[in-house]
C-alpha positions in Angstrom: 2.1 -1.0 7.5 0.9 -4.2 5.9 -0.4 -6.8 8.5 2.1 -9.7 8.6 0.9 -13.0 6.8 1.6 -15.0 9.5 -0.8 -13.2 11.9 -3.4 -13.6 8.9 -3.1 -17.1 8.8 -3.5 -17.3 12.6 -6.8 -14.8 12.5 -8.1 -17.4 9.8 -7.2 -21.0 11.8 -8.4 -18.9 14.9 -12.0 -18.2 13.2 -12.1 -21.9 11.7 -12.3 -19.9 8.2 -9.7 -21.8 6.2 -11.3 -25.1 5.1 -9.7 -27.9 3.7 -11.6 -30.3 1.3 -12.6 -30.1 -2.3 -14.2 -26.9 -3.2 -16.2 -25.5 -6.3 -14.8 -21.8 -6.2 -17.0 -18.9 -7.6 -15.0 -18.9 -10.8 -15.7 -22.5 -11.3 -12.5 -23.5 -10.6 -11.8 -26.6 -8.1 -9.7 -26.3 -4.7 -8.5 -28.1 -2.1 -8.9 -25.3 0.0 -11.4 -22.5 0.7 -11.1 -19.2 2.6 -14.4 -18.5 4.1 -14.1 -14.7 5.1 -17.2 -14.6 6.4 -16.2 -16.2 9.5 -13.5 -14.0 10.2 -15.6 -10.9 9.3 -18.1 -11.7 11.9 -15.9 -10.3 14.4 -15.6 -6.7 14.4 -12.0 -6.5 15.6 -11.0 -8.7 12.6 -13.1 -7.0 10.5 -11.8 -3.6 11.7 -7.9 -4.6 11.1 -8.5 -6.4 7.7 -11.1 -3.7 6.1 -8.8 -0.8 7.8 -5.7 -2.1 6.1 -7.4 -1.9 2.6 -8.6 1.9 3.7 -5.4 2.8 4.9 -4.1 2.0 1.3 -6.9 3.7 -0.5 -6.8 7.0 2.4 -5.7 9.7 0.1 -7.3 8.7 -3.3 -10.4 10.9 -2.7 -12.6 7.6 -2.6 -16.4 8.7 -3.0 -17.9 5.9 -3.3 -16.9 1.7 -2.7 -18.7 -1.0 -4.2 -18.6 -4.7 -4.0 -19.8 -7.7 -5.2 -22.6 -9.7 -3.2 -22.5 -11.5 -1.2 -18.9 -11.9 0.3 -17.7 -8.4 -0.6 -20.4 -6.8 1.0 -19.4 -6.8 4.9 -15.5 -5.9 4.0 -16.6 -2.9 1.5 -19.2 -1.4 3.9 -16.3 -1.2 6.4 -14.1 0.2 4.3 -16.4 2.5 3.2 -16.8 3.5 6.6 -13.6 4.2 7.5 -13.4 6.2 4.4 -16.2 8.5 5.1 -17.8 6.7 1.7 -21.1 5.9 0.1 -20.9 1.9 -0.2 -23.1 0.0 -2.6 -23.1 -3.7 -3.8 -23.8 -5.4 -7.0 -25.6 -8.2 -7.0 -26.4 -11.2 -10.0 -29.6 -11.0 -11.8 -30.0 -13.8 -14.4 -26.3 -14.7 -14.0 -24.9 -11.1 -14.7 -23.8 -8.3 -12.0 -26.3 -5.6 -11.6 -26.8 -2.6 -9.8 -30.7 -3.4 -7.8 -32.1 -1.7 -5.0 -31.9 1.9 -6.3 -28.2 1.9 -6.3 -26.4 4.0 -9.1 -22.6 4.8 -9.8 -22.8 8.7 -10.9 -20.8 10.0 -13.9 -17.0 11.3 -12.5 -17.7 9.8 -9.2 -14.1 8.5 -7.8 -14.9 4.7 -7.0 -12.9 2.2 -5.5 -14.3 -2.0 -5.7 -13.7 -3.7 -2.6 -13.9 -8.2 -3.0 -13.1 -10.1 0.0 -11.0 -13.1 -2.1 -9.9 -13.0 -5.4 -9.0 -15.8 -7.5 -9.4 -15.1 -11.2 -11.1 -11.7 -10.7 -14.2 -12.2 -12.9 -16.8 -10.7 -10.2 -14.3 -7.7 -9.9 -13.9 -7.3 -13.8 -17.7 -7.1 -14.3 -17.9 -4.4 -11.9 -15.1 -2.7 -13.2 -17.1 -2.9 -16.6 -19.9 -0.8 -14.8 -18.1 2.0 -13.4 -16.6 2.4 -16.8 -20.1 2.3 -18.4 -21.2 5.0 -15.8 -18.1 7.0 -16.6 -17.1 6.9 -13.2 -13.1 7.3 -12.1 -11.8 3.9 -10.8 -9.5 4.7 -8.0 -8.4 0.8 -7.2 -9.4 -2.5 -6.4 -9.0 -3.7 -2.7 -9.3 -7.2 -1.1 -8.6 -9.4 1.8 -6.8 -12.4 0.2 -5.4 -12.8 -3.3 -5.3 -16.4 -4.0 -3.6 -15.6 -7.3 -0.4 -14.6 -5.5 -0.6 -11.4 -7.6 -1.0 -12.9 -11.1 -4.7 -11.2 -11.2 -4.1 -8.2 -12.8 -7.0 -5.2 -13.3 -6.7 -2.0 -15.2 -6.3 0.2 -11.8 -4.3 0.3 -8.5 -4.8 -3.2 -7.0 -4.0 -3.9 -3.2 -4.5 -7.1 -1.1 -3.7 -7.4 2.5 -2.6 -11.0 1.9 -1.2 -12.8 -1.3 -0.8 -16.2 -1.5 -1.0 -18.9 -4.1 -3.4 -21.7 -3.6 -4.0 -24.6 -6.1 -7.1 -24.5 -8.4 -7.9 -26.7 -11.1 -10.0 -26.7 -14.1 -12.6 -29.5 -13.9 -11.2 -31.4 -17.1 -7.6 -31.2 -15.3 -8.4 -32.1 -11.8 -5.9 -34.7 -10.3 -7.8 -38.1 -8.9 -6.5 -37.4 -5.5 -8.9 -34.1 -5.7 -11.5 -35.8 -7.3 -11.7 -38.7 -4.6 -12.8 -35.8 -1.9 -16.6 -35.2 -1.7 -17.6 -31.9 -3.5 -18.6 -28.5 -1.7 -19.6 -25.4 -3.2 -19.3 -22.3 -0.6 -19.6 -19.4 -3.0 -22.1 -17.2 -3.8 -22.3 -17.4 -7.5 -25.3 -19.8 -7.4 -27.3 -17.4 -5.3 -30.2 -15.0 -6.8 
């Protein structure tokens, strides 16, 4: 059973994880709202609840590997893998592109679930899906905690989010004056190496 949206909002409010201001998202889009999932996932009870919901959705998919984009997806991906009893790895950016490092590999024919914390445009997830396809593994699905596109983002796999919502986003050239007037913050991990 899906966790009620109002319960998830309460969790985000309780942990001060729903931020308001002017944010540049990992996608490069600007938004007056930001979900700092790490503030929620630092609490084991919330991590288990949210990751457990994703795991339950894929419990009969025979997932052998859970892979997440660094940094945001690592904690939730690891917990989903733990619940499913699956090996877990992550991809990280190297010179701007997602790569497997640290001796991680995706094995040919392996059944793979991609897990992310928040999806807006799905760019990082698409990069990982390309890695799964290049390894000739079997993509069984994509799971996330928050789908900021309210269902508009699509993947070539079964997609499940614990919560869907539409959050205003703007390209830099199309930003309204009221958002331009708010000091800029870039909380995402795209710039990390």
